[in-house]
VOSE-643168 format. One record per residue (C-alpha): z, x, y; residue in one letter. Coordinates in nm, 3 decimals, decimal comma. Each point is the difference from the previous one (the first is absolute). Example, Ala and Ser with C-alpha at 12.3 -4.5 7.8 and 13.67 -1.06 7.14 Angstrom:
% residues 2
SITE      c3      c1      c2 rest
SITE   0,780   1,230  -0,450    A
SITE  -0,066   0,137   0,344    S
END
This chain:
% residues 90
SITE      c3      c1      c2 rest
SITE   1,577  -0,452   0,831    M
SITE  -0,189   0,330  -0,012    K
SITE  -0,113   0,112  -0,378    A
SITE  -0,239   0,202  -0,209    R
SITE  -0,219  -0,072  -0,266    A
SITE  -0,202   0,253  -0,221    Q
SITE  -0,255  -0,247  -0,174    V
SITE  -0,285   0,118  -0,277    T
SITE  -0,223  -0,246  -0,101    L
SITE  -0,154   0,024  -0,331    Y
SITE  -0,350  -0,214  -0,126    G
SITE  -0,297  -0,050   0,147    N
SITE   0,037   0,202   0,330    V
SITE  -0,225   0,278   0,032    K
SITE  -0,353  -0,044   0,208    G
SITE   0,119  -0,337   0,135    V
SITE   0,089   0,142   0,353    F
SITE   0,363  -0,085  -0,109    F
SITE   0,116   0,273   0,253    R
SITE  -0,140  -0,165   0,224    S
SITE   0,113  -0,315  -0,023    F
SITE   0,353   0,134  -0,026    I
SITE   0,007   0,220   0,322    R
SITE  -0,144  -0,350   0,183    S
SITE   0,290  -0,197  -0,172    Q
SITE   0,243   0,245   0,100    A
SITE  -0,102  -0,006   0,368    K
SITE   0,008  -0,333   0,027    L
SITE   0,342   0,008  -0,116    L
SITE   0,114   0,300   0,220    S
SITE   0,039   0,210  -0,335    L
SITE  -0,008   0,369   0,013    R
SITE  -0,062   0,259  -0,275    G
SITE  -0,323   0,022  -0,188    W
SITE  -0,200  -0,067  -0,302    V
SITE  -0,173   0,256  -0,225    R
SITE  -0,225  -0,022  -0,336    N
SITE   0,191   0,158  -0,294    T
SITE  -0,189   0,282  -0,274    K
SITE   0,087  -0,337  -0,246    T
SITE  -0,199  -0,358   0,016    D
SITE   0,299  -0,103   0,282    S
SITE   0,049   0,000   0,375    V
SITE   0,364   0,122   0,156    E
SITE   0,157  -0,126   0,361    A
SITE   0,314   0,059   0,180    V
SITE   0,082  -0,244   0,232    F
SITE   0,258   0,007   0,305    E
SITE   0,094  -0,273   0,225    G
SITE   0,187  -0,351  -0,064    D
SITE   0,110  -0,094  -0,326    K
SITE  -0,133  -0,354   0,011    D
SITE  -0,380   0,112   0,143    Q
SITE   0,016   0,306  -0,293    I
SITE   0,040  -0,294  -0,241    Q
SITE  -0,295  -0,176   0,142    E
SITE  -0,202   0,311  -0,027    M
SITE   0,082  -0,018  -0,389    I
SITE  -0,092  -0,299  -0,051    D
SITE  -0,293   0,042   0,194    S
SITE  -0,078   0,319  -0,230    C
SITE   0,039  -0,202  -0,294    Q
SITE  -0,324  -0,201   0,070    E
SITE  -0,167   0,304   0,201    G
SITE  -0,363  -0,031   0,092    P
SITE  -0,272  -0,227  -0,098    P
SITE  -0,140   0,250  -0,353    G
SITE   0,360   0,109  -0,051    A
SITE   0,173  -0,128  -0,312    R
SITE   0,381   0,125  -0,027    V
SITE   0,158   0,023  -0,285    G
SITE   0,341   0,159   0,105    D
SITE   0,194   0,094   0,279    V
SITE   0,287   0,254  -0,007    K
SITE   0,220  -0,026   0,275    V
SITE   0,309   0,219   0,103    E
SITE   0,217  -0,071   0,292    W
SITE   0,163   0,270   0,195    G
SITE   0,168   0,080   0,316    D
SITE  -0,213  -0,002   0,393    Y
SITE  -0,105   0,345   0,058    S
SITE  -0,195  -0,063   0,319    G
SITE  -0,208   0,264  -0,086    N
SITE  -0,309  -0,153   0,093    F
SITE  -0,150  -0,108   0,326    A
SITE  -0,307  -0,160  -0,181    T
SITE  -0,143  -0,153  -0,280    F
SITE  -0,279   0,277  -0,147    D
SITE  -0,251   0,028  -0,296    I
SITE   0,041   0,301  -0,173    R
END
């Protein structure tokens, strides 16, 4: 089943290559969407694709790359839109 998730990650998630980590993982899982730093100390991402693959991505995000310490993960599930052709860092 196709789905969409907007995910916000809090903790030590900036300056540790988190966005690159997310893009690499998303591409491996055939997900589309984007990831970006926010003005606060968090990283925000939108994933679209197979719901099981998105859940696997969220699980990967909770650990993150070396040097990251994820304190909290906020997930908002939504309907698949099909608006993304790739997965990009914004």
